[in-house]
N, C-alpha and C positions, 0 to 999 in steps of 0.2 A: 557712163562714165561721168563722175563728177569733176576730178582734176585729174591733170596729167602734168606732174613736176618731175623733170628730170627722170630717174629710174622707178617712179613711183606712180601708181594709178590709184585713185580711189573710186571704187564701184558701188553704187546703190541699186538693189534689185528691187524691180517692180512686185514681186511676191515675195511672202515669209520663205526663206531657205534655211533648213536645218543642217547641222552635221558639218559646218566649215570649221576648219583648223588649221590651225598656223603650220607651215610645211606643205600642204597641200598643193597642187597645181590649179592654176586658174587658166584656162584657155577661152580664147575669144574666136568665135566663128563667124563666117558670113556666107550664108549657105553651107555648102561642105567644105569651103576653104577655111584653113586655120590661119586667122589675120594678126595675131598675137597671143602672148601667153608669159605666164611668171609664177611666182610661189607666193601664196598666203602668207603675209608677214603678223597681221594680227586681224581678230574678228571685228 
């Protein structure tokens, strides 16, 4: 996570990721537990 401002989080992946599109869900896990999530606004 690069920044966390208000309702927005900016994420930078360590590896190349393909197929990301606005409207898809972004879900954050810690082990098997979901610790956050939201919808992708732009790539």
